[in-house]
C-alpha positions in Angstrom: 19.0 9.5 -45.3 22.8 9.4 -45.2 22.8 10.5 -41.6 20.5 7.6 -40.7 22.7 5.1 -42.5 25.7 6.5 -40.7 24.0 6.3 -37.3 22.9 2.7 -37.9 26.4 1.7 -39.0 27.9 3.2 -35.9 25.3 1.5 -33.8 26.1 -1.9 -35.3 29.9 -1.3 -34.9 29.5 -0.4 -31.2 27.3 -3.4 -30.5 29.9 -5.7 -32.2 32.6 -4.2 -30.0 30.5 -4.6 -26.9 30.1 -8.3 -27.7 33.7 -8.9 -28.9 35.5 -11.9 -27.3 32.3 -13.0 -25.5 30.3 -16.2 -26.3 26.6 -15.4 -26.6 23.5 -17.5 -26.8 21.2 -16.4 -29.6 17.5 -17.2 -29.7 14.5 -16.3 -31.9 11.2 -16.3 -30.1 8.1 -14.9 -31.8 9.0 -11.3 -32.5 12.0 -11.3 -30.3 15.7 -11.7 -31.3 17.5 -12.5 -28.0 21.3 -12.3 -27.4 22.4 -13.3 -23.9 25.6 -14.4 -22.2 24.4 -18.0 -21.8 21.5 -20.3 -22.6 20.0 -20.2 -19.2 19.7 -16.4 -19.3 18.4 -16.5 -22.9 15.6 -18.8 -21.8 14.6 -16.6 -18.8 14.5 -13.7 -21.2 12.4 -15.6 -23.7 9.8 -16.8 -21.2 9.5 -13.3 -19.7 9.1 -11.5 -23.0 6.5 -13.9 -24.4 4.4 -13.7 -21.2 4.7 -9.9 -21.1 3.8 -9.4 -24.8 0.3 -10.9 -24.2 -0.3 -8.8 -21.0 0.7 -5.6 -22.8 -1.9 -6.2 -25.5 -4.6 -6.5 -22.9 -3.6 -3.2 -21.2 -2.8 -1.1 -24.2 -5.4 -2.5 -26.6 -2.9 -3.2 -29.3 -0.3 -5.9 -30.1 3.3 -5.3 -30.7 4.2 -6.6 -34.2 7.6 -5.2 -34.9 10.7 -7.4 -34.4 12.4 -6.4 -31.1 16.1 -7.0 -30.6 17.0 -7.8 -26.9 20.6 -7.7 -25.8 21.5 -8.9 -22.4 24.8 -7.3 -21.5 27.3 -9.4 -19.5 28.8 -6.5 -17.6 28.5 -2.7 -17.0 30.9 -1.8 -19.8 29.0 -3.8 -22.4 25.7 -2.3 -21.1 26.9 1.3 -21.2 28.4 0.8 -24.7 25.3 -0.9 -26.1 23.2 2.0 -24.7 25.5 4.6 -26.2 26.3 5.9 -22.7 24.1 8.6 -21.1 22.6 6.0 -18.7 22.6 7.0 -15.0 24.8 4.8 -12.8 21.6 3.5 -11.2 20.1 2.4 -14.5 20.2 -1.4 -15.3 18.0 -1.4 -18.4 17.3 0.8 -21.5 14.8 0.8 -24.3 15.4 2.5 -27.7 11.9 2.4 -29.4 13.1 4.0 -32.6 15.5 1.1 -33.1 13.2 -1.6 -31.6 16.0 -2.3 -29.2 16.3 -3.3 -25.5 19.4 -3.8 -23.5 19.4 -5.1 -19.9 22.3 -5.7 -17.6 22.8 -9.4 -16.7 22.0 -10.2 -13.1 25.5 -10.9 -11.9 26.9 -9.9 -8.5 25.7 -6.5 -7.4 24.9 -5.3 -10.9 21.2 -5.7 -10.4 19.2 -3.9 -7.7 15.9 -5.6 -8.7 14.8 -8.9 -10.2 16.0 -9.4 -13.8 12.6 -10.4 -15.2 11.2 -7.2 -13.7 13.6 -5.1 -15.7 12.9 -6.9 -18.9 9.2 -6.3 -18.5 9.8 -2.7 -17.7 11.9 -2.1 -20.8 9.5 -3.9 -23.1 6.6 -1.8 -21.7 8.5 1.3 -22.9 8.7 -0.1 -26.4 5.0 -1.0 -26.4 3.9 2.4 -25.2 6.0 4.1 -27.9 4.5 1.9 -30.6 1.1 2.6 -29.2 1.6 6.4 -29.8 3.5 6.0 -33.1 6.6 7.4 -31.5 5.0 10.6 -30.3 6.3 12.3 -27.2 4.2 11.7 -24.0 4.8 12.9 -20.4 7.6 10.9 -18.9 5.6 10.1 -15.8 3.1 8.2 -18.0 5.9 6.2 -19.7 7.8 5.4 -16.5 4.7 4.9 -14.4 3.1 2.5 -16.8 6.4 0.5 -17.2 6.7 0.3 -13.4 3.1 -0.7 -12.9 3.4 -3.4 -15.6 6.6 -4.7 -14.1 5.1 -4.8 -10.6 7.8 -2.5 -9.3 6.4 -1.5 -6.0 7.5 -2.6 -2.6 6.9 -1.8 1.1 9.7 0.8 1.1 8.1 2.8 -1.7 5.2 3.8 0.6 7.7 5.2 3.0 9.6 6.9 0.2 6.5 8.9 -0.9 5.3 9.6 2.7 8.8 10.9 3.6 9.0 13.0 0.5 5.6 14.4 1.3 6.7 15.4 4.8 10.0 16.9 3.7 8.6 18.7 0.7 10.7 16.7 -1.8 7.8 15.8 -4.1 8.0 16.7 -7.8 5.4 18.2 -10.0 4.6 15.7 -12.8 6.2 17.9 -15.5 9.5 17.9 -13.6 9.7 14.1 -14.0 10.6 14.6 -17.7 14.2 15.3 -16.4 14.4 12.1 -14.3 17.7 11.0 -16.0 19.4 14.1 -14.4 18.4 13.1 -10.9 20.5 11.1 -8.4 19.3 7.7 -7.3 17.5 9.0 -4.2 15.7 11.7 -6.2 14.9 9.2 -9.0 13.4 6.8 -6.5 10.9 9.5 -5.5 10.2 10.5 -9.2 9.6 6.9 -10.2 7.4 6.2 -7.2 5.3 9.2 -8.1 5.1 8.1 -11.7 3.9 4.7 -10.7 1.2 6.1 -8.4 0.0 8.6 -10.9 -0.6 6.0 -13.6 -2.1 3.6 -11.0 -4.4 6.5 -10.0 -5.6 6.8 -13.6 -6.2 3.1 -13.9 -7.9 2.8 -10.5 -10.1 5.9 -10.7 -10.8 6.2 -14.5 -10.0 2.8 -15.9 -7.5 1.4 -18.5 -9.7 2.7 -21.3 -9.0 6.2 -20.1 -5.3 5.6 -20.1 -5.7 4.3 -23.7 -7.6 7.4 -24.6 -4.8 9.6 -23.3 -2.4 7.7 -25.5 -4.7 8.1 -28.5 -4.7 11.8 -27.9 -0.9 12.0 -27.9 -0.8 9.7 -31.0 -3.0 12.3 -32.8 -0.4 14.9 -32.2 -2.2 16.9 -29.5 -0.3 18.7 -26.7 -0.6 17.5 -23.1 -3.1 20.2 -22.1 -5.4 19.4 -25.0 -5.2 15.7 -24.3 -5.9 15.9 -20.6 -8.7 18.4 -21.1 -10.3 16.3 -23.8 -10.1 13.0 -21.8 -10.3 14.1 -18.2 -12.0 17.4 -18.4 -9.0 19.3 -16.9 -5.7 20.5 -18.2 -2.4 19.0 -17.2 -1.9 21.3 -14.2 -5.4 20.4 -13.1 -4.7 16.7 -13.2 -1.4 17.3 -11.3 -3.3 19.2 -8.6 -5.9 16.4 -8.4 -3.2 13.8 -8.1 -1.2 15.8 -5.5 -4.4 16.1 -3.3 -4.8 12.3 -3.6 -1.2 11.8 -2.4 -1.7 14.2 0.5 -4.8 12.3 1.7 -3.1 8.9 1.5 0.6 9.3 2.2 1.6 11.0 5.4 3.4 10.5 8.7 0.9 7.9 9.9 1.7 5.7 6.9 5.4 5.7 7.9 4.5 4.6 11.5 2.2 1.9 10.3 4.4 0.6 7.5 5.3 -3.1 8.1 9.0 -2.5 7.7 9.0 0.4 10.1 6.9 -1.6 12.6 9.4 -4.5 12.4 12.3 -2.1 12.9 10.5 -0.6 15.9 9.9 -4.0 17.4 13.6 -4.9 16.9 14.7 -1.6 18.5 12.3 -2.1 21.4 13.7 -5.6 21.9 17.3 -4.3 21.8 16.4 -1.5 24.2 14.7 -4.0 26.6 17.7 -6.3 26.4 20.0 -3.4 27.3 17.9 -2.3 30.2 17.6 -5.8 31.5 21.3 -6.3 31.3 21.9 -3.0 33.1 19.4 -3.9 35.8 20.9 -7.3 36.3 24.4 -5.7 36.5 23.2 -3.3 39.1 21.6 -6.1 41.1 24.8 -8.2 41.0 26.8 -5.2 42.1 24.4 -4.5 45.0 24.6 -8.2 46.1 28.4 -8.0 46.0 28.4 -4.9 48.2 26.0 -6.6 50.6 28.1 -9.8 50.8 31.1 -7.7 51.4 29.7 -6.5 54.7 27.7 -9.5 55.7 30.2 -12.3 55.0 31.7 -14.1 58.1 34.7 -15.4 56.2 36.9 -12.6 57.5 35.3 -11.9 60.9 37.8 -11.1 63.6 37.8 -9.5 67.1 39.9 -6.5 67.9 42.1 -8.7 70.1 43.1 -12.3 69.7 41.7 -14.8 72.3 45.2 -16.3 72.4 46.8 -13.1 73.7 
């Protein structure tokens, strides 16, 4: 009891220090208490959260009812301080479900490597999933994969990321993704992409009800082998193998070659190569003409002896 009070006090003090000397906009919207550097960012956050809240209820089968505090950090220092540190340098958002708390780095300069609203949705999804399982531990790939899918965090480059990892043998087993915070940005990109595809695979092949059943199993306190065996008829390793086979069948070197980005790069490279070859050919032709003119020109014709001799 005393330790909890102490931790909460420290938490409040650190947040106060992080916001010191900064003017913030405060807004209460439904269950959300929003603190942002300015009114415009507070409004963007409000609209995103309210829309996301309804979508989450449809996907997870339950509504979030707890009050959620959302702090938009003006800079990296405020973000790291509010998140108690420990966030990888590639991280731009954090959710602390036990405190009903979200912090997101404001989209200023090069701080944000993805749309701000996308990050807000991602972090709220973490809170919603945790509430759905009453704070029980679930595989990290389920948590991150669902948050990515909910935030629509998938682009053309992610296909290439998975296909390249498949070819180079850089893929992770799903249990290894539990340690994603220890990975560098390139490794984390692979792990997050795998997580997204694994959860999407569950939704596409088995349906959202199956994903909800998995969450129910974890909420009941079952371990991951029990949960997967009960819901999918195979243990966790069996599902991992099933998913790995799915990736091998759908993500390979051909996907890299047919990816729109790669195709466009190929077109550009071919254009540049053609341009270089044409310039070289033209240069050779001009040089040949110059040589021919040198010997055929009459401007400097003369006889061995002058007619005036």
